[in-house]
ROBASE-838015 format. One record per residue: x, y, z of N, C-alpha, C in turn; residue in one letter; residue number from 1. Coordinates in steps of 0.2 Angstrom, whole numbers. Example, Ala and Ser with C-alpha at 12.3 -4.5 7.8 and 13.67 -1.06 7.14 Angstrom:
residues 2
+-------+-------+-------+-------+-------+-------+-------+-------+-------+------+-----+
|   n.X |   n.Y |   n.Z |  ca.X |  ca.Y |  ca.Z |   c.X |   c.Y |   c.Z | code | pos |
+-------+-------+-------+-------+-------+-------+-------+-------+-------+------+-----+
|    66 |   -28 |    39 |    62 |   -22 |    39 |    66 |   -16 |    39 |    A |   1 |
|    64 |   -11 |    35 |    68 |    -5 |    36 |    64 |     0 |    39 |    S |   2 |
+-------+-------+-------+-------+-------+-------+-------+-------+-------+------+-----+
//
This chain:
residues 199
+-------+-------+-------+-------+-------+-------+-------+-------+-------+------+-----+
|   n.X |   n.Y |   n.Z |  ca.X |  ca.Y |  ca.Z |   c.X |   c.Y |   c.Z | code | pos |
+-------+-------+-------+-------+-------+-------+-------+-------+-------+------+-----+
|  1064 |  1113 |   232 |  1060 |  1108 |   228 |  1059 |  1100 |   230 |    M |   1 |
|  1063 |  1097 |   234 |  1063 |  1094 |   237 |  1056 |  1093 |   241 |    Q |   2 |
|  1055 |  1097 |   247 |  1052 |  1098 |   250 |  1044 |  1098 |   247 |    D |   3 |
|  1043 |  1100 |   241 |  1036 |  1103 |   238 |  1033 |  1097 |   237 |    E |   4 |
|  1033 |  1091 |   234 |  1031 |  1085 |   235 |  1029 |  1081 |   241 |    P |   5 |
|  1034 |  1082 |   244 |  1035 |  1079 |   252 |  1027 |  1083 |   253 |    Q |   6 |
|  1025 |  1088 |   253 |  1023 |  1092 |   256 |  1016 |  1091 |   253 |    L |   7 |
|  1015 |  1091 |   245 |  1008 |  1091 |   244 |  1005 |  1082 |   247 |    R |   8 |
|  1010 |  1077 |   246 |  1009 |  1070 |   250 |  1008 |  1068 |   255 |    L |   9 |
|  1011 |  1073 |   262 |  1010 |  1073 |   268 |  1006 |  1079 |   271 |    N |  10 |
|   999 |  1082 |   270 |   996 |  1088 |   270 |   996 |  1088 |   278 |    P |  11 |
|   995 |  1083 |   282 |   992 |  1085 |   289 |   999 |  1086 |   291 |    L |  12 |
|  1004 |  1084 |   288 |  1012 |  1086 |   292 |  1012 |  1093 |   294 |    R |  13 |
|  1008 |  1097 |   289 |  1012 |  1105 |   290 |  1010 |  1109 |   297 |    N |  14 |
|  1011 |  1114 |   299 |  1011 |  1117 |   304 |  1003 |  1120 |   305 |    A |  15 |
|  1001 |  1124 |   298 |   994 |  1127 |   297 |   990 |  1122 |   300 |    P |  16 |
|   988 |  1117 |   296 |   983 |  1109 |   296 |   985 |  1109 |   302 |    N |  17 |
|   990 |  1109 |   305 |   990 |  1104 |   313 |   986 |  1109 |   316 |    L |  18 |
|   987 |  1117 |   317 |   982 |  1120 |   320 |   975 |  1121 |   320 |    L |  19 |
|   976 |  1120 |   312 |   966 |  1119 |   312 |   963 |  1112 |   313 |    T |  20 |
|   967 |  1108 |   314 |   967 |  1101 |   317 |   965 |  1102 |   325 |    L |  21 |
|   971 |  1104 |   327 |   970 |  1107 |   334 |   964 |  1111 |   336 |    M |  22 |
|   962 |  1114 |   333 |   955 |  1120 |   334 |   951 |  1115 |   333 |    R |  23 |
|   951 |  1110 |   331 |   943 |  1107 |   331 |   943 |  1102 |   336 |    M |  24 |
|   949 |  1101 |   338 |   949 |  1095 |   345 |   949 |  1100 |   351 |    C |  25 |
|   948 |  1106 |   351 |   946 |  1112 |   356 |   938 |  1110 |   357 |    M |  26 |
|   934 |  1109 |   350 |   928 |  1112 |   352 |   924 |  1108 |   358 |    A |  27 |
|   926 |  1098 |   359 |   923 |  1097 |   364 |   925 |  1097 |   372 |    P |  28 |
|   931 |  1101 |   371 |   932 |  1102 |   378 |   929 |  1111 |   381 |    F |  29 |
|   927 |  1115 |   374 |   924 |  1121 |   375 |   917 |  1118 |   377 |    L |  30 |
|   915 |  1113 |   373 |   905 |  1111 |   375 |   907 |  1109 |   381 |    V |  31 |
|   911 |  1105 |   384 |   910 |  1102 |   391 |   911 |  1107 |   396 |    A |  32 |
|   917 |  1112 |   395 |   918 |  1118 |   401 |   909 |  1122 |   399 |    A |  33 |
|   908 |  1123 |   395 |   900 |  1129 |   396 |   896 |  1123 |   399 |    I |  34 |
|   894 |  1120 |   396 |   888 |  1112 |   401 |   891 |  1113 |   408 |    L |  35 |
|   894 |  1113 |   409 |   898 |  1113 |   417 |   898 |  1121 |   419 |    E |  36 |
|   897 |  1125 |   417 |   897 |  1133 |   419 |   905 |  1135 |   420 |    G |  37 |
|   909 |  1133 |   418 |   915 |  1134 |   418 |   916 |  1138 |   413 |    H |  38 |
|   913 |  1145 |   413 |   915 |  1151 |   408 |   921 |  1154 |   408 |    F |  39 |
|   926 |  1155 |   415 |   931 |  1155 |   413 |   936 |  1154 |   409 |    L |  40 |
|   936 |  1147 |   410 |   940 |  1141 |   407 |   937 |  1141 |   397 |    L |  41 |
|   929 |  1142 |   398 |   928 |  1141 |   391 |   930 |  1147 |   387 |    S |  42 |
|   932 |  1154 |   391 |   931 |  1160 |   386 |   940 |  1158 |   386 |    F |  43 |
|   943 |  1155 |   390 |   952 |  1154 |   388 |   953 |  1151 |   383 |    I |  44 |
|   948 |  1144 |   382 |   949 |  1141 |   378 |   948 |  1144 |   371 |    L |  45 |
|   942 |  1147 |   370 |   939 |  1150 |   363 |   945 |  1157 |   362 |    F |  46 |
|   948 |  1160 |   366 |   953 |  1165 |   362 |   958 |  1160 |   361 |    V |  47 |
|   959 |  1154 |   363 |   966 |  1149 |   361 |   964 |  1149 |   354 |    A |  48 |
|   957 |  1146 |   354 |   955 |  1145 |   345 |   955 |  1150 |   342 |    A |  49 |
|   953 |  1154 |   343 |   953 |  1160 |   340 |   960 |  1162 |   337 |    G |  50 |
|   964 |  1162 |   342 |   974 |  1162 |   340 |   975 |  1158 |   336 |    L |  51 |
|   972 |  1150 |   337 |   975 |  1147 |   331 |   971 |  1147 |   323 |    T |  52 |
|   968 |  1151 |   324 |   964 |  1153 |   317 |   968 |  1158 |   315 |    D |  53 |
|   969 |  1161 |   317 |   973 |  1168 |   314 |   980 |  1166 |   314 |    G |  54 |
|   984 |  1161 |   318 |   990 |  1156 |   316 |   991 |  1154 |   310 |    L |  55 |
|   984 |  1148 |   309 |   986 |  1143 |   303 |   988 |  1148 |   296 |    D |  56 |
|   982 |  1153 |   294 |   984 |  1156 |   289 |   989 |  1161 |   289 |    G |  57 |
|   991 |  1164 |   296 |   998 |  1166 |   293 |  1004 |  1163 |   293 |    L |  58 |
|  1003 |  1157 |   295 |  1009 |  1150 |   295 |  1009 |  1150 |   287 |    L |  59 |
|  1003 |  1148 |   286 |  1003 |  1145 |   279 |  1006 |  1153 |   274 |    A |  60 |
|  1007 |  1156 |   274 |  1007 |  1163 |   269 |  1014 |  1163 |   271 |    R |  61 |
|  1017 |  1163 |   278 |  1025 |  1165 |   278 |  1028 |  1159 |   278 |    M |  62 |
|  1025 |  1154 |   279 |  1030 |  1146 |   277 |  1030 |  1143 |   270 |    L |  63 |
|  1025 |  1148 |   267 |  1021 |  1143 |   260 |  1019 |  1137 |   260 |    K |  64 |
|  1016 |  1136 |   264 |  1013 |  1128 |   267 |  1004 |  1127 |   265 |    Q |  65 |
|  1001 |  1132 |   260 |   995 |  1132 |   259 |   997 |  1125 |   256 |    R |  66 |
|   991 |  1121 |   258 |   987 |  1115 |   255 |   980 |  1116 |   251 |    S |  67 |
|   978 |  1112 |   247 |   970 |  1107 |   247 |   967 |  1108 |   252 |    V |  68 |
|   968 |  1102 |   256 |   966 |  1102 |   262 |   968 |  1106 |   266 |    L |  69 |
|   969 |  1111 |   269 |   968 |  1116 |   272 |   966 |  1121 |   270 |    G |  70 |
|   964 |  1121 |   262 |   961 |  1127 |   259 |   952 |  1126 |   260 |    H |  71 |
|   952 |  1117 |   261 |   945 |  1115 |   263 |   943 |  1115 |   270 |    Y |  72 |
|   950 |  1113 |   275 |   950 |  1110 |   284 |   948 |  1115 |   286 |    L |  73 |
|   949 |  1122 |   284 |   949 |  1130 |   290 |   943 |  1130 |   288 |    D |  74 |
|   940 |  1133 |   284 |   932 |  1135 |   285 |   927 |  1128 |   288 |    P |  75 |
|   929 |  1122 |   288 |   926 |  1116 |   290 |   925 |  1118 |   298 |    V |  76 |
|   932 |  1120 |   301 |   934 |  1120 |   306 |   931 |  1125 |   310 |    A |  77 |
|   932 |  1130 |   307 |   927 |  1136 |   309 |   922 |  1136 |   311 |    D |  78 |
|   915 |  1133 |   303 |   908 |  1131 |   305 |   906 |  1127 |   311 |    K |  79 |
|   911 |  1123 |   311 |   910 |  1114 |   316 |   911 |  1118 |   321 |    L |  80 |
|   915 |  1124 |   322 |   916 |  1126 |   330 |   912 |  1131 |   333 |    L |  81 |
|   909 |  1135 |   328 |   906 |  1140 |   329 |   899 |  1138 |   330 |    L |  82 |
|   896 |  1134 |   324 |   889 |  1133 |   326 |   889 |  1128 |   331 |    S |  83 |
|   894 |  1123 |   334 |   893 |  1120 |   339 |   891 |  1126 |   346 |    T |  84 |
|   895 |  1131 |   347 |   897 |  1135 |   350 |   889 |  1138 |   350 |    L |  85 |
|   886 |  1141 |   347 |   880 |  1142 |   347 |   873 |  1140 |   351 |    F |  86 |
|   874 |  1131 |   349 |   868 |  1127 |   348 |   871 |  1127 |   355 |    L |  87 |
|   876 |  1125 |   358 |   876 |  1124 |   366 |   875 |  1131 |   370 |    V |  88 |
|   878 |  1138 |   369 |   875 |  1141 |   372 |   869 |  1144 |   372 |    L |  89 |
|   865 |  1141 |   368 |   856 |  1142 |   366 |   853 |  1137 |   370 |    F |  90 |
|   858 |  1131 |   369 |   852 |  1125 |   376 |   854 |  1129 |   382 |    Y |  91 |
|   861 |  1132 |   385 |   859 |  1133 |   391 |   856 |  1140 |   393 |    K |  92 |
|   853 |  1145 |   387 |   849 |  1149 |   389 |   853 |  1156 |   390 |    G |  93 |
|   859 |  1156 |   385 |   863 |  1162 |   383 |   864 |  1164 |   378 |    L |  94 |
|   861 |  1162 |   373 |   860 |  1163 |   367 |   854 |  1164 |   362 |    M |  95 |
|   852 |  1169 |   359 |   843 |  1170 |   358 |   843 |  1164 |   352 |    P |  96 |
|   837 |  1162 |   352 |   835 |  1157 |   346 |   837 |  1159 |   340 |    G |  97 |
|   835 |  1166 |   338 |   834 |  1167 |   333 |   842 |  1167 |   329 |    T |  98 |
|   845 |  1171 |   331 |   851 |  1170 |   330 |   854 |  1165 |   329 |    V |  99 |
|   852 |  1159 |   333 |   856 |  1154 |   332 |   853 |  1149 |   327 |    T | 100 |
|   846 |  1150 |   328 |   844 |  1147 |   320 |   846 |  1148 |   313 |    V | 101 |
|   847 |  1155 |   313 |   851 |  1159 |   308 |   858 |  1156 |   306 |    L | 102 |
|   861 |  1155 |   311 |   868 |  1156 |   311 |   870 |  1146 |   308 |    V | 103 |
|   866 |  1142 |   312 |   866 |  1137 |   313 |   865 |  1134 |   303 |    F | 104 |
|   857 |  1138 |   304 |   854 |  1135 |   294 |   858 |  1138 |   291 |    G | 105 |
|   862 |  1143 |   290 |   863 |  1146 |   286 |   871 |  1142 |   285 |    R | 106 |
|   875 |  1139 |   290 |   879 |  1135 |   288 |   879 |  1129 |   287 |    D | 107 |
|   872 |  1125 |   288 |   871 |  1119 |   287 |   870 |  1122 |   279 |    V | 108 |
|   867 |  1124 |   278 |   864 |  1125 |   270 |   870 |  1127 |   266 |    G | 109 |
|   876 |  1127 |   268 |   879 |  1131 |   264 |   884 |  1124 |   263 |    I | 110 |
|   884 |  1121 |   267 |   889 |  1115 |   267 |   886 |  1110 |   263 |    L | 111 |
|   879 |  1109 |   263 |   873 |  1106 |   258 |   874 |  1106 |   250 |    L | 112 |
|   874 |  1114 |   250 |   873 |  1115 |   243 |   880 |  1115 |   239 |    V | 113 |
|   886 |  1116 |   243 |   892 |  1116 |   239 |   892 |  1107 |   239 |    S | 114 |
|   890 |  1103 |   244 |   891 |  1096 |   244 |   885 |  1093 |   236 |    A | 115 |
|   881 |  1096 |   238 |   874 |  1096 |   232 |   881 |  1098 |   222 |    I | 116 |
|   883 |  1103 |   223 |   887 |  1106 |   218 |   891 |  1103 |   217 |    L | 117 |
|   895 |  1099 |   219 |   903 |  1097 |   220 |   900 |  1090 |   218 |    Y | 118 |
|   897 |  1086 |   217 |   894 |  1080 |   216 |   889 |  1081 |   210 |    A | 119 |
|   887 |  1085 |   209 |   882 |  1086 |   201 |   886 |  1089 |   196 |    A | 120 |
|   889 |  1093 |   198 |   894 |  1097 |   194 |   902 |  1098 |   194 |    V | 121 |
|   903 |  1096 |   199 |   911 |  1097 |   202 |   913 |  1100 |   204 |    G | 122 |
|   909 |  1107 |   204 |   911 |  1114 |   207 |   911 |  1111 |   215 |    R | 123 |
|   918 |  1117 |   216 |   922 |  1118 |   223 |   926 |  1123 |   225 |    R | 124 |
|   926 |  1129 |   220 |   930 |  1133 |   219 |   927 |  1139 |   222 |    E | 125 |
|   922 |  1138 |   228 |   917 |  1143 |   232 |   922 |  1148 |   238 |    F | 126 |
|   924 |  1153 |   234 |   930 |  1156 |   239 |   925 |  1158 |   245 |    Y | 127 |
|   929 |  1161 |   252 |   924 |  1165 |   255 |   925 |  1173 |   255 |    P | 128 |
|   919 |  1174 |   253 |   915 |  1183 |   251 |   917 |  1188 |   257 |    S | 129 |
|   916 |  1194 |   256 |   920 |  1197 |   261 |   913 |  1199 |   267 |    I | 130 |
|   906 |  1197 |   264 |   902 |  1196 |   270 |   902 |  1188 |   272 |    F | 131 |
|   906 |  1185 |   272 |   906 |  1178 |   275 |   912 |  1180 |   279 |    G | 132 |
|   917 |  1182 |   278 |   923 |  1184 |   282 |   921 |  1191 |   287 |    K | 133 |
|   918 |  1194 |   286 |   913 |  1199 |   292 |   908 |  1195 |   295 |    A | 134 |
|   904 |  1191 |   293 |   898 |  1187 |   298 |   903 |  1183 |   302 |    N | 135 |
|   909 |  1180 |   299 |   913 |  1174 |   304 |   916 |  1180 |   311 |    T | 136 |
|   917 |  1184 |   306 |   921 |  1189 |   314 |   914 |  1191 |   317 |    L | 137 |
|   909 |  1192 |   315 |   903 |  1195 |   317 |   901 |  1190 |   324 |    A | 138 |
|   903 |  1183 |   322 |   900 |  1176 |   327 |   904 |  1175 |   333 |    Q | 139 |
|   911 |  1175 |   329 |   917 |  1176 |   336 |   915 |  1179 |   341 |    I | 140 |
|   914 |  1187 |   339 |   914 |  1193 |   342 |   907 |  1193 |   348 |    S | 141 |
|   900 |  1188 |   345 |   894 |  1187 |   350 |   898 |  1182 |   354 |    A | 142 |
|   901 |  1177 |   351 |   902 |  1170 |   355 |   907 |  1174 |   361 |    V | 143 |
|   912 |  1177 |   360 |   915 |  1181 |   364 |   913 |  1184 |   371 |    A | 144 |
|   909 |  1189 |   367 |   904 |  1192 |   372 |   901 |  1189 |   378 |    A | 145 |
|   896 |  1184 |   375 |   891 |  1180 |   377 |   896 |  1177 |   382 |    V | 146 |
|   901 |  1174 |   383 |   905 |  1169 |   387 |   907 |  1176 |   393 |    L | 147 |
|   911 |  1182 |   391 |   913 |  1188 |   395 |   906 |  1188 |   397 |    L | 148 |
|   899 |  1189 |   395 |   896 |  1192 |   402 |   893 |  1188 |   406 |    S | 149 |
|   895 |  1180 |   404 |   896 |  1177 |   412 |   901 |  1176 |   416 |    Q | 150 |
|   904 |  1182 |   413 |   911 |  1182 |   420 |   912 |  1187 |   423 |    I | 151 |
|   910 |  1192 |   419 |   908 |  1199 |   421 |   901 |  1202 |   420 |    T | 152 |
|   896 |  1198 |   423 |   890 |  1202 |   423 |   887 |  1210 |   424 |    P | 153 |
|   894 |  1213 |   428 |   890 |  1219 |   430 |   895 |  1224 |   426 |    A | 154 |
|   900 |  1224 |   421 |   902 |  1228 |   414 |   899 |  1230 |   410 |    W | 155 |
|   897 |  1236 |   410 |   891 |  1238 |   406 |   894 |  1238 |   400 |    H | 156 |
|   901 |  1240 |   398 |   902 |  1239 |   392 |   901 |  1232 |   388 |    W | 157 |
|   903 |  1227 |   392 |   901 |  1219 |   389 |   894 |  1219 |   386 |    V | 158 |
|   890 |  1221 |   392 |   882 |  1222 |   388 |   881 |  1223 |   382 |    A | 159 |
|   883 |  1231 |   382 |   884 |  1234 |   375 |   887 |  1230 |   369 |    V | 160 |
|   892 |  1227 |   371 |   896 |  1225 |   365 |   891 |  1217 |   364 |    T | 161 |
|   888 |  1214 |   366 |   885 |  1207 |   367 |   879 |  1209 |   363 |    R | 162 |
|   875 |  1215 |   364 |   870 |  1218 |   361 |   872 |  1218 |   352 |    S | 163 |
|   878 |  1223 |   351 |   880 |  1224 |   345 |   883 |  1219 |   343 |    V | 164 |
|   885 |  1214 |   345 |   890 |  1207 |   340 |   883 |  1203 |   339 |    A | 165 |
|   878 |  1204 |   344 |   873 |  1198 |   341 |   869 |  1201 |   336 |    L | 166 |
|   867 |  1210 |   336 |   865 |  1210 |   331 |   867 |  1211 |   324 |    G | 167 |
|   875 |  1213 |   323 |   877 |  1211 |   319 |   878 |  1204 |   316 |    A | 168 |
|   877 |  1200 |   319 |   878 |  1193 |   317 |   870 |  1191 |   313 |    T | 169 |
|   865 |  1193 |   316 |   861 |  1193 |   311 |   861 |  1197 |   306 |    I | 170 |
|   861 |  1202 |   307 |   862 |  1206 |   299 |   866 |  1202 |   296 |    V | 171 |
|   872 |  1202 |   296 |   879 |  1199 |   290 |   877 |  1191 |   287 |    L | 172 |
|   873 |  1188 |   293 |   871 |  1181 |   292 |   865 |  1181 |   287 |    T | 173 |
|   863 |  1185 |   287 |   856 |  1184 |   282 |   861 |  1188 |   275 |    V | 174 |
|   865 |  1196 |   276 |   868 |  1196 |   271 |   872 |  1190 |   267 |    A | 175 |
|   875 |  1188 |   269 |   881 |  1184 |   268 |   876 |  1177 |   265 |    S | 176 |
|   871 |  1174 |   267 |   869 |  1168 |   265 |   864 |  1173 |   260 |    G | 177 |
|   862 |  1177 |   258 |   860 |  1180 |   253 |   865 |  1180 |   246 |    L | 178 |
|   870 |  1183 |   247 |   877 |  1185 |   243 |   878 |  1177 |   240 |    H | 179 |
|   879 |  1172 |   246 |   881 |  1166 |   246 |   876 |  1163 |   238 |    Y | 180 |
|   869 |  1163 |   240 |   865 |  1162 |   235 |   864 |  1164 |   229 |    A | 181 |
|   867 |  1170 |   228 |   868 |  1173 |   221 |   874 |  1170 |   218 |    W | 182 |
|   878 |  1170 |   222 |   884 |  1166 |   218 |   883 |  1160 |   217 |    L | 183 |
|   881 |  1157 |   221 |   876 |  1149 |   217 |   874 |  1149 |   211 |    V | 184 |
|   869 |  1155 |   211 |   865 |  1153 |   205 |   868 |  1157 |   199 |    S | 185 |
|   875 |  1161 |   201 |   879 |  1164 |   195 |   883 |  1157 |   195 |    R | 186 |
|   887 |  1156 |   199 |   893 |  1151 |   196 |   891 |  1144 |   193 |    R | 187 |
|   883 |  1141 |   195 |   882 |  1135 |   194 |   881 |  1135 |   186 |    A | 188 |
|   879 |  1139 |   184 |   876 |  1141 |   175 |   885 |  1141 |   173 |    S | 189 |
|   891 |  1144 |   175 |   898 |  1144 |   172 |   900 |  1137 |   172 |    T | 190 |
|   903 |  1135 |   167 |   907 |  1128 |   169 |   913 |  1127 |   174 |    P | 191 |
|   913 |  1122 |   177 |   919 |  1124 |   183 |   927 |  1125 |   179 |    A | 192 |
|   927 |  1122 |   176 |   935 |  1122 |   170 |   936 |  1131 |   170 |    V | 193 |
|   930 |  1134 |   166 |   932 |  1140 |   164 |   931 |  1145 |   170 |    N | 194 |
|   927 |  1144 |   177 |   928 |  1149 |   182 |   936 |  1146 |   185 |    N | 195 |
|   938 |  1141 |   185 |   946 |  1139 |   188 |   950 |  1141 |   185 |    T | 196 |
|   950 |  1144 |   176 |   955 |  1145 |   171 |   956 |  1155 |   173 |    A | 197 |
|   950 |  1156 |   176 |   950 |  1163 |   175 |   953 |  1165 |   182 |    A | 198 |
|   952 |  1164 |   188 |   957 |  1164 |   192 |   962 |  1163 |   194 |    K | 199 |
+-------+-------+-------+-------+-------+-------+-------+-------+-------+------+-----+
//
């Protein structure tokens, strides 16, 4: 009982949030590795970032260390890392422009709309949908496949995986964006207090 108030007062001290912050700090090193053409290193760093993404959620549940900061920090870290990697890979000529524009535009749009709704009507309880989670998985697969294709260009299954992952990313980015727009139009007309109580 004594640890709970301390945890609320010091959300940065719990393990899940530290892992999330570590993932955010890895972004500059990943970008540098890709820009310098060290694709094996960038792939290893990306896998490590993915492991921290899985571990922070697992630890938050196992250790009962969920916090308000972690609730918002985790998706921001994911969007920051993935959107940055899509832009860098596009700059290097390794990521199709259509995919990059869709991914980056969707993430920026969601962040802007969320900020506007919070400032205007105090809404902040936008939980990730199944489409959003599937889209994140597709984006991770796409980035991993693109990086892996630079390490093992002769492996046919890597090229197939890359094509499938990029196609899935396009479809799920559009689907999750439309679903989010529907959620916004639906929830914006509902008082935040009532919605929160229903959850």
